N, C-alpha and C positions, 0 to 999 in steps of 0.2 A: 171217501164220501164217491157213496154208488149210486143206482143208474135212479134210483124208489126215492132219495132228498128231491127233492125242490134245486134244482139252477134259479137265477136271471140274470138275465146280459140283457144292457142298454148296447143301446150306440146310441149316438144324439151328435150332432151335425149343425155348427155352429162356424154361425154367417154373416155379410150384410146384412140389409135389411131388406129381407123380401118380399116378391107385390103380393100388397094381401087381395088381392080380385085371386087369387094361383096359392094360397095359402092351401090350403081343402086342400085342393086336389095335389098336388106336393106332396107333404103326405099320406094321401090315400093313398098314393102312388111307394109313398120309402115303406108305409108299411106293404104293402102286395108286393111292391122281389124281397122284401125281408123274407115272408112266406116262402115263396119261388124260392130260392136262395139255400131255404131251414127248410126244404123237399127233392130240390134235388141232391143234396146232400145227403138226404138220411137220418136228419138229426130230428126226433115227431117231437112234438112240444103242446103244453097248453093252450095258453089265448096267445092273443100279439093285442100289445095294446098301442096304440100312437098317439102320437104328441103335438104340438105346437103352437107357439107361437111369431112373432116377424123376423127372432136373429135366428129362434135355432124349434131343431122339426129332433125328433126322437121318438123312437121302438122298442119299448119291455118286451122283450119276452118270456111268456112264465112259465117254468118247467120243461125247462132245455134240460135234453135227454145232459151226462157230461162231455160221453163218445160217438160216436157214429157207429155202426157196426159195422161191421166184420166183415167184404165183397171181393171177391176172385175178378182179378181185372185182367184179359187179353190183350196184348201188346198185338202186335202183328209189323212181320218189319223182319228184314234177314237176319237176317242166324248169326253168330261170329262165336267165337271158339274164347271158352274161357281168357281169362285175360294171366292168368300163368301160363295156358300154351302159345299166348302170338309170341312171336317173334321179334327183338326189343330195334327198332327204328328208330335215324337217327330226326331230332326234329328238323326243316325245313322247310324255308320263305322266313316271315317276318317272326320264327321263332326262336334266330340263333342270333347268339347278344352283338353287342357294338363290336367287340373283337375280335372274333372269331370272322369276320364277316373284312374287320382290317389284316388279320394277317396274312388273305389270302393274297 
């Protein structure tokens, strides 16, 4: 499937009875969080529709791209040698088998 073909994504939450007074606020918040998550993930979309009933909240995303664009991620931390260059060390502590501990 190419990125030009429209994809529809559904997200639905089924619960016990939701409070009627806060139903619209919950629906709007769910829609807002979906939009925010899609934007942070770099997933473009056309429209986000929201639905609510006393037992369900639903969000439908229209024309969602199939995959997010590639991006470079820089990870900081200590340098380590490739696995093939590391010295083999026996596992210690909790990683030992019960039989090895009993033979000592």
